[in-house]
N, C-alpha and C positions, 0 to 999 in steps of 0.2 A: 719546931713544928713538923708533924708527920706529913709526908707527901702521899700517903695511901688514901685513895678516894673513898674507901669503905672502912667502917670500924670492924674489929674482930667479930663482934656480935652479928653484924650484917653478912659476914662471909660464911657463917655457919648455915647449914640447911634449915630453912623455915618450914613450918607446917603450912599447907595450902589452905587458903580460905575460899570455900565454895559458896556460890550464890544460892541461897535457899529459897528466897521469895520467888513465887511464880509470876511471870510477866503477864499482865492482862492483855488481851488482844482486842482490837476494835473490829467489829464486824461490819461488812458492807453487804447488805441483803437486798436482793432484787425480788419483787413479787409481780410476775407477769399476769395478765388477764387470762382467766380460764377460757380455753377455746373448745374443750370437749363438750359434746352434746349433753344437754341437761345439767351441766355442772354450774351451780349457782353460789357455791361457797367460796370463802377466801380464808387464808391461813391465819392472818393476824387482824384483830379488831383495832380501831384507832387507839383504844386504851393501852393495848399491848404495844403498839408502835410507840406511844408516848413513853412507856416505861423503858423501852429499848433506847430511844433517842436520848432520854434523860441520862442514860449510862454512857453516852458518847458514841453510840453506834449510828451508822448511816443506813437509811432505808429508802430504796427507790421503788416506787409503785407505778405500774402502768395505769394511765388514766382510765377510769371506769371499772377498775378491777373489783371494787367493792359494791358497785351499784346493785347487783342482783341480791346482795345481802343487806340492802338498805343502808349502806355506808357511802357517803359522798366523798369526792376527791378533796373537798374543802375540809371535811372532818380529819382526813389523813394528813393534809398539809398543816392544819392547826396542831396536829399531834407531833409534828416535826419531820414528817416524811417528805421526800422530794417526789414530785409527780411529773411524769413524762408520757408523751403519746408515742415515743419511739420504742417499739418492742425490742429491737436489736440492742438498744442501750441497756434495757432491763436484763435481757438474757446474757449480757456480757459481764454482769456482776460476779464477784468471786463466790458468792453463796446465793442459791436460789431456793425460794419456798413456793411450793405449788400444792394444790389439793390433789389434782389428777397427775399421773405420770407425764413426763415430757413427751411431746409428739416427736416423730422422726424428723420433721422439719425444724422443730425447736432445737433438737440435739445438734443439728448442723450449725446453728448460730451460737451455741454455747462455747465458751473458751475452754481449752484444755485445763485439767486440774481443778475444775469448778466443784464446789460441794453442793449437792442437790438433795433437798429434803422434801419428800412428797409421799403420797400413797403409792403402792406398787400394783395393786389389783392384778395379781399373778395370772388369773384366768384369762385376762384379755391381752396379756403380753405375748410378743413373738420373740424368737431367738435373736433376730436382728437387733432388737431393742438393746439387749445386753451387750452384744458385740459392738454396737456403735458407741455406747457409753464407755465401754472398755477401751476402745481405740483412742478416745479423748482423755484417758487416764482420770476419769471422773470418780469422785468418792460420793457414793449415794446411800442415803438412809431412807428406810420405809417406816411410815407411821405405824403400820400394822405390826412391825417386828420390835418396836421399842418396848422394853419391859419396865415395870415399876419395881420398887423395892420388894414388894410382896410376890413378885413373879408373875403378876397379871399383865395384860396388855391394855394400857389405859385408853388408847385411841379407839381400839376395837370395842372396848367396854362402853365408852361414852356414846359412840354411834349406835351401838346395839340398844342402849337405853332409849335413845331417841326413836329408833325404828320400832321397838316394842310398844312404847307409848302411842306412837303415831298409828300403828296398825289398828288399834282399837278405835281411835278417833276417826280414821278413814272408814272403818266398818260402820260406825255410828252414822256417818254421812250417807253411806251407800244404802243403809236400811230404810232411809226415808225417801230414796230416789223414786220420784213419782211415776216414771215410765215403767220401772220393773220392781223396784224395792217394795217392801210390804207396808211401808208407812208406819214402821214401828219405832218407838222411842227406846233408845238403848238405856236400860236401867231397870229400876225396881219401883213401880208406882203402886201405892196401896190398892189392893184388890185385883191387881193385874199380875199374871205370872211373869217373873223376871226373865230377861233375855238369857238364853243358853249359849255359852261360849266354850268351844273346844280349842285348846292350845296344844299343838304338837311340838314338843321340844321344851326342856326345862333349863335352858341356859339363860343368859342375860336378857335376850329378846323376850323369851317366854315369861321370865320373871316380871319384867316391866309391863308386858301386855296383861298379865294376871293382875298386877297391882292396879292398873288403870281400869280394867273391867270390874274388879271388885269395888273400886272407888265409886263406880257408877251404879253399883248394886246388882251386877249380873251374877248368874250361877256359872261357876268356872270349873271345867274339868281339864286336867293336865296330863298328857301322855309323854313318856320318855323311856328309853330302854335302860337308863342309868338310875339305879335306886339312890345312889349317892347324890346325884343332881336333884332328884325329886325330894329327897330329904332336906337338902340345903334350901331349896326353894320354899318348901313347906315351913321351914324355920324362919325364912326371911319375910314371909307374909304375916299379916296381923291376925289372920284367922285360918282355920283348917279348911282345906279344899279337897275335892276328889282328885286323887293321883293314881296313875296306873301305868304299868309297863305296856308297851305297844303290842297288844294282842288283837288280831283282826276282828274277832268277834265283839270284844268290848268296845273297840274303836268304832266299828260300824254302828253299834247300838247308840253310842254317843253322837256320832255324826248325823244319824237319822233324826235325832230330836233337836239338834242345835240350830241356832239362827246365824251364828258366826263361827267360822273355823279359821284359825291362824296357823300358818306353817312357819315354825321357828327352829327348824333343825339345821345343824351344820355338819358338813362332812369334810374329811381330809381332802379328797379330790372333788368328787361330785356329791352333792347332797343325796341321800338315799330317797327313793320314791316310797313313801309310806302309805299314801292314800291312792288306791287304784281308781280307774275310771268307773268301774262298777260301783264302788263305794259312793262316788260322787253322784251317780245316777239315783242312789237311794236317799239323797238329802232332800230337804223340803224345798219346794219351788220358791224362788226368791231369796234363798239363804245366801250368805256372803262368804267368799273365800278370800283371805288376804294372805298371799304366799310371800312372806318376807325372805324365805330361803331361795327365791328366784335368782339371787346374786350368784349362787353356786348350783343352779340347775332346777331348783324347786322340788318340794316334797309331795306335791299333788300331781298325779299323772296328767291331769287336764290343763296344767299351767302352761302358759305361753308368755314370753316377755312382752310387756306393754310399756308405754312411755308416760311421762308426766302430763303430756298434752292429751293423750287418749288412753287413760289409765285402765279402763275396764273392758271386758267382753263377757258375753253370756254364752255358756255352754251347758247343756243338760239342764236348762232352766235355773242355773246357779250363776250369780254375779261373781266374776273373778277379777281380783285386783292384783296384778303381778308386775309391779314397777320395781326394777332394781334401783338401788341407791335412794331409798325412801328419805334418809336424812336431808338430801338436797332440797326436798320440798319445803323443809323448815330451815331455809338457808341461814338465817340470822342465828338461830339457836345452835345449829351445827357449827357455824363459824366461831361462835363464842366458845363452844366446847373444844374445838381443835386448838384455838388460840390459847386457851387456859392450859392445855397440855404442853404445847410446843414452846411457849414463852419462857418458862423456867429453865428448860433445856438450853435455849439460846443464850440466856444470861449466864448459865453455868459454863457453856462452851467458851464464852468470852473471858469469864473469871479464871478458867483453867489455862487460858493462853492459846486457845484454838482447838480445832476438832481433834488433832493428833493427841494432845495431852488429855483432852476430855474423855476420849474413849478408853484411854489407859486407866483413868480414875473411875469411870462409871460403867459398870457391867451392863446395866439395862440399855444404855445408849449404844454400847458396843454391839449388843444384840440386834440393834436396828440397822447396822451397816451391812449392806449386801454387795457393795463394790468398794474396794479400798484402792485408790489410785489406779483404777482400771482392773484390779484383780478381783475376780468373783469370790466372795467369802461366805456365800450361803449355800450349804449343801443341798437343801431342798430344791433351790433354783437350778443348781448344777445337775441334779438327777432328772428334774422335770424336762430341761431343755438339752440334756446331754452335753453340758459344757464343763470344762475343767474348773474345779474350785479348790481353794486353799483354806485352811483353818485360820481365821483371823488372829487367834491366840498365838500362832507361830510367827505372825508378821508384826503384831503390836504387843509389846511386853509391858 
């Protein structure tokens, strides 16, 4: 009998068997109550929570977080979420979901190496915000930067669709305003001239404003400096409408006759002022301006930021509605929209075995990362705040 503990075969070098299957990871997500002024939305609906808990994930929601979107704590607990009134407990979760960015006080309570998914709203951020997150080695993703397979930004698009549709509905309400409105019905009634609407900007907001206005039977004129955008919008509408590049003479002529003017321009930094105060002075008494561009400064010279509580003011006999964050007014629709976009990504992150491997596999998600373990990975933010930044592709292969 041989005394050798191994056979000759076993002593020869063997090929290495590598593990190929990806380990799924279980997520533990915290959803704190929104504290920002006028914010009424929540990132996940009870249905989304149910689909995540059914996959074995834990979700901790601060009591009352869904109330302003008409979702009760009971709906969330029935969907499998844990409810707590302890904010600190929610903020200590390894992954946080928020609509608005974290406040400075909330960053204090967050654990190091937390993953934060929220909007970023760059225009309202300060340098200290990024420095504080960086100190805690946080990995942060912004809704606005996450890209779809077709290269578009799904969150921005959805909220722009809501804002565009809402701008016309808001204008229709303001036109009947008894104190100052003209008592006009928005639309096209037999024998009565239709409402005249001018839309400045042919992006998603402009497109959905045009669709809604046309649906109500209005006459629509669209102005934009990009012929490509005007052509695309024209093709997306079910009928031909008046389109023009922004020329002061043509724009003034249209504004003089219109009942409603919608500002739907976007700018890289600040939105360009397209309509001067003199142009506004030439508009009809009691006409309505809804400046959706107010989020980035507004494209009417007479625009001033207003709130959901006191949304309008009158200047030069024109009703101005200049509320930033219009989608928050329709909190349930906006919450459903955000939830539909974010839930598949969360399920994918878990499927891929965590955020690290998920951003390796998914380019669109990787685009959403602006802080990776405390390292700033977004060049635009770095340039804006004069902070050092690194290319994420050099850190994550």
